[in-house]
C-alpha positions in Angstrom: -98.4 -49.7 -79.1 -100.4 -50.5 -75.9 -101.2 -46.8 -75.5 -102.2 -46.6 -79.2 -104.5 -49.5 -78.8 -106.1 -48.1 -75.7 -106.7 -44.7 -77.4 -108.2 -46.4 -80.5 -110.5 -48.6 -78.4 -111.7 -45.8 -76.2 -112.6 -43.7 -79.3 -114.3 -46.7 -81.0 -116.6 -47.1 -78.0 -117.3 -43.4 -77.9 -118.0 -43.2 -81.7 -120.4 -46.2 -81.5 -122.3 -44.7 -78.5 -125.6 -42.9 -79.2 -125.3 -39.2 -79.8 -125.9 -36.5 -82.5 -123.7 -38.2 -85.0 -125.5 -41.6 -84.8 -128.9 -39.9 -84.9 -128.0 -37.8 -88.0 -126.6 -40.9 -89.7 -129.7 -42.9 -89.0 -132.1 -40.2 -90.3 -130.0 -39.5 -93.4 -129.8 -43.2 -94.3 -133.6 -43.6 -94.0 -134.5 -40.4 -95.8 -131.8 -40.1 -98.4 -130.2 -43.4 -98.8 -126.7 -44.9 -98.4 -124.8 -42.6 -100.7 -125.9 -39.4 -99.0 -125.2 -41.2 -95.7 -121.7 -41.9 -96.9 -121.0 -38.2 -97.5 -122.5 -37.2 -94.1 -120.3 -39.9 -92.4 -117.2 -38.5 -94.2 -118.0 -35.0 -92.8 -118.5 -36.5 -89.3 -115.2 -38.4 -89.5 -113.3 -35.3 -90.6 -114.8 -33.3 -87.7 -113.7 -36.0 -85.3 -110.1 -35.8 -86.7 -110.1 -32.0 -86.3 -111.2 -32.4 -82.6 -108.5 -35.0 -82.0 -105.8 -32.8 -83.5 -107.0 -29.8 -81.5 -106.9 -31.8 -78.3 -103.5 -33.2 -79.0 -102.1 -29.8 -79.7 -103.5 -28.0 -76.6 -107.2 -27.3 -76.9 -107.8 -28.9 -73.5 -105.3 -26.6 -71.9 -106.9 -23.6 -73.5 -110.3 -24.5 -72.1 -108.7 -24.9 -68.6 -107.2 -21.5 -68.8 -110.4 -19.9 -70.1 -113.5 -21.9 -68.8 -115.8 -19.2 -70.1 -114.6 -20.0 -73.6 -115.6 -23.6 -73.2 -119.0 -22.7 -71.8 -119.6 -20.3 -74.7 -118.7 -23.1 -77.1 -121.0 -25.6 -75.3 -123.9 -23.2 -75.6 -123.3 -22.5 -79.3 -123.0 -26.2 -80.0 -126.2 -27.0 -78.1 -128.0 -24.2 -80.0 -126.9 -25.7 -83.3 -128.2 -29.2 -82.3 -131.5 -27.7 -81.1 -131.9 -25.8 -84.4 -131.5 -29.1 -86.3 -134.1 -30.7 -84.0 -136.6 -27.8 -84.5 -136.2 -28.2 -88.3 -136.9 -32.0 -88.1 -139.9 -31.4 -85.9 -141.4 -28.6 -88.1 -141.0 -30.6 -91.3 -142.0 -34.0 -89.9 -145.5 -33.9 -91.6 -143.9 -33.2 -95.1 -144.2 -36.4 -97.3 -140.9 -38.0 -98.1 -141.3 -37.6 -101.8 -141.8 -33.9 -101.7 -138.5 -32.0 -102.1 -138.0 -29.3 -99.4 -134.7 -27.4 -99.3 -135.5 -26.3 -95.7 -135.2 -29.9 -94.4 -132.4 -30.4 -91.9 -131.2 -33.4 -93.8 -129.2 -32.3 -96.8 -130.2 -32.8 -100.4 -126.8 -33.1 -102.0 -123.4 -34.7 -101.3 -121.7 -31.4 -100.6 -124.6 -30.4 -98.2 -124.4 -33.8 -96.5 -120.7 -33.4 -96.0 -121.0 -29.9 -94.6 -123.8 -30.9 -92.2 -121.7 -33.8 -90.9 -118.6 -31.6 -90.5 -120.5 -28.7 -88.8 -122.6 -31.0 -86.6 -119.4 -32.7 -85.3 -117.5 -29.4 -84.8 -120.5 -27.9 -83.0 -120.9 -30.9 -80.7 -119.3 -30.6 -77.2 -119.3 -34.4 -76.7 -116.2 -35.0 -78.9 -114.5 -31.9 -77.4 -114.9 -33.4 -73.9 -113.9 -36.9 -75.0 -110.8 -35.9 -76.9 -109.8 -33.2 -74.4 -109.9 -35.6 -71.5 -110.0 -39.3 -72.2 -108.3 -39.4 -75.5 -105.4 -37.1 -74.6 -104.8 -38.9 -71.3 -104.4 -42.2 -73.3 -101.6 -40.7 -75.5 -98.3 -40.5 -73.6 -96.2 -37.3 -73.8 -93.5 -37.6 -76.4 -95.4 -40.0 -78.7 -93.7 -40.2 -82.1 -95.3 -38.0 -84.7 -95.8 -41.0 -87.0 -97.8 -42.8 -84.3 -99.9 -39.7 -83.8 -100.6 -39.7 -87.5 -101.6 -43.4 -87.4 -103.9 -42.6 -84.4 -105.6 -39.8 -86.3 -106.2 -42.2 -89.3 -107.8 -44.7 -86.9 -110.0 -42.0 -85.4 -111.2 -41.1 -88.9 -112.1 -44.7 -89.7 -113.7 -45.4 -86.3 -116.1 -42.5 -86.9 -116.6 -43.3 -90.5 -117.4 -47.0 -90.0 -119.7 -46.5 -87.0 -121.8 -43.8 -88.6 -121.8 -45.4 -92.0 -123.0 -48.8 -90.6 -125.9 -46.9 -89.0 -126.7 -45.1 -92.3 -126.5 -48.3 -94.2 -128.8 -50.2 -91.8 -131.4 -47.5 -92.0 -131.2 -47.2 -95.8 -132.4 -50.8 -96.3 -135.9 -51.4 -97.7 -137.7 -52.5 -94.5 -136.5 -49.5 -92.4 -137.3 -47.1 -95.3 -140.8 -48.6 -95.7 -141.5 -48.2 -92.0 -140.2 -44.7 -92.1 -142.5 -43.8 -95.0 -145.4 -45.1 -93.0 -144.6 -43.4 -89.7 -142.5 -40.5 -90.9 -144.2 -37.8 -88.7 -143.7 -39.7 -85.5 -140.1 -40.9 -86.4 -138.9 -37.4 -87.4 -140.3 -35.9 -84.2 -138.7 -38.7 -82.2 -135.3 -38.0 -83.8 -135.9 -34.3 -83.3 -136.8 -34.7 -79.7 -133.7 -36.8 -79.0 -131.5 -34.2 -80.6 -133.1 -31.4 -78.7 -132.7 -33.4 -75.4 -129.0 -34.0 -76.2 -128.6 -30.3 -76.9 -130.2 -29.3 -73.6 -128.1 -31.9 -71.8 -124.9 -30.6 -73.3 -125.7 -27.1 -72.4 -126.6 -27.8 -68.8 -123.9 -30.3 -67.8 
């Protein structure tokens, strides 16, 4: 139980720390509201569970055996984050009330869920966390039911953290400020995502 608590707490801190998931949740909340933010958060949470399962079942060992595979994955993930950032930057001057299917932020629940899932799976940050910190906190021979409980906790950690951000940014005051300063805010979000992508690719 002590190891379970340690793994849960470590992931909670990681899930709450600034990164692509938090940035996407904030922008989705302010541009599309809480419901779309919920679907995005569900995709992010499922992606985190997939990373946790992969780490527990040997992904870290695979990356140690084939470091080139990990670097290829990092570069692909960084390219995906930079692509999202470029879309945000290019579409920043578009008024909020004009529908634009090319926006990086999705227009439907299914698209929001897919974006959350793919963004999480393409992000090397959870791969590093789950492959190093998380696995180290789970002792060998842990009962399967406890692993299952831990995966459920990972899901809810990610869901609660990103959903709280989406909810906060979906409120009237943040939305009003976003409408007024949309171009600058979108480019700030895009710049942060691009910087994260570059950092992930070069570290």
